[in-house]
N, C-alpha and C positions, 0 to 999 in steps of 0.2 A: 408756733406754737406759745410765744410768750405771754403774747398779746394775749391771748386768750381767741382767735380765730381762728381757723384750719382753716389750710391748705384750701387752696381754690381745686384739684383733680383730685385731695379725700370728701369736698364738701360735697360734692354730686355720686359716690355713694347710699343707695340709700341703707339707712338699717328699718328693722322694724325692730319694737317692741313687745315685747311675748312674758304672764308671768315665768312661763316654763324655760324659756333663753336667757341668762346671765347677756351684758352689754358687755362689748369684748376690751378690752382696754385701746385710748390711745395712743398708733404707734408715732411713735418719736422717731423722727429722721434725724440724721447729720445731717453738723453744720456743715460737710463739706456737696451737703447735695439739690443743684445747677438745675431745673427743668428744661429737659429741651426744647429747642424753640420748634413753631408749627414746619417747615423745609430744613430739610439737612443736606448739606452742605458736598460740592461733586469732593467722591473720595480723593485723596491724599496720597493713595498709591497712585494715582496712575493707570490704574486701569480699567476698562475699559472708556464704553465713550458716549453720548447722548442716546447710543440707537442700539447698547448695550441691555441684556436681556440679564434679569435679577439670578443670579448665583442663591439660593436657596438650600441645591442639595448638599450637603458638609457630611465627609464620608471621616470614618472615625478616625483617619491619618491628617487633617484639618484641608486639608483640602473643599476645595468649594466651584464648585461647574451646576449651568442649568439644564433642565430633565432635552434639549434639542442639542447642547452640546456634546450630553453622554449617545445621547441616539447616535447620533456623528461618526461621535470616535469607536462605537459596535462597528457603525458601515463596515467606516475606516480596516480597522480589524478585518472585518468578514474580507474585504477584500483582498485585506494586504492574503491571507492567510490562504484564503484562497490561489491566488498568483504564485503565493510556494510552493501549493498541494503540484500545482499544472503545471509548475517550471522542476517541480523528480520526478512527476509520474513521467516528462518531457524526457528527462535524465535515463529515467529507468527504462521511456521505448528503450534511447540508443543504445543506453548498452545494449538490452535482446537482443537486438537487428547484433551493431556487434561480435558477439555470440554466434549467431548465425550468418553471418559471411564468414569468418572466422572455418563452424565449422563445414561453411558450401566452399571452398578456397580448401580445406585440409581433403576432403571425399571429391574435390574437379585437380587434387595435384597423386591422389590414392588412383584415382579411375576418370584419366584425359575422358569430356566426352560424353563420360556415363549420363551424367547428368542434367547435358543438353538433347539427348535426342528423349522420342515420345514412345518408340521400345522400352520396355523394360526388361519385357523375358530374356531371358540367352536360353537359345539351340544350338546347335552343337551346328558346322556344315554340313550337309552329307554330299560322300562324292560322291560320285556317276555311278555303274557297274561296271566297266568296261575298266577304268580308272584303274590303271596299279601301282606297286609301289616297295620297288625293287622289282620291277617286272614278271611283279606276282599280282595274281587279283585273291586282293582280300573281300571276303564277304563279312561284311558285321555281324554277331554275334545274337544282333536285338534285330534283327531284319530274319535273319534265316527261319523256318518252319518245321515244327517237329515232325520227330521222320529224317529229315539232310540234313541236319544235326552231323558234326565232328564226328564218325568212329569213335561209339565206346568203347571202354578200356573193356581188355576179360578181365572177369577176377582170377586169371592163377599172376595174370600181370601189375594186379594190386597187390592182390600177397604178399608178389619175389619182390613189388616195395618195403609190406614192411616189414618180409626178412628181412633187407638189405640195409630198413635205421634198427631193427630190435634187437637184431642176433633171430637164428633159428631156433627154433621151438618143438619141440614132436611133440602129440600129440599121443599119450600116454592111457595104453589098456590096462586097463584096471576088471 
């Protein structure tokens, strides 16, 4: 710049002369400026090889990655979450099955054989009319027809029972 020549890179920029536009002042470059070579040397950090993809997506934290790597990590995360969800569902199902088994074992302990049969309606056994208990033949009250039931108590017997329970009460004539 001091010798009056422009830098080759700056000489490639076209300038337009117009009466309405003032020309920019010349840019001075620092003395430590070095032009870059046309080909960059391999990375000095050792990351990547010849077939490595360029990492041009940079996060705010400074981590750089290629979009394909980001998509692959998203798929891996999705697979991991799916596996964790399946494991949780299996654990929950096992837990519910254990609860059902414990309840079933408790029901079998209380009423053995009840859950193992197809008949679920309890019916009392019917006695044959000829069977006797204690030497006397007894009939089921529900099986009797109307009018053939046990003899009705008379009204006087009921009154006497009430008098015994509550004491004698006389009717007053007023």
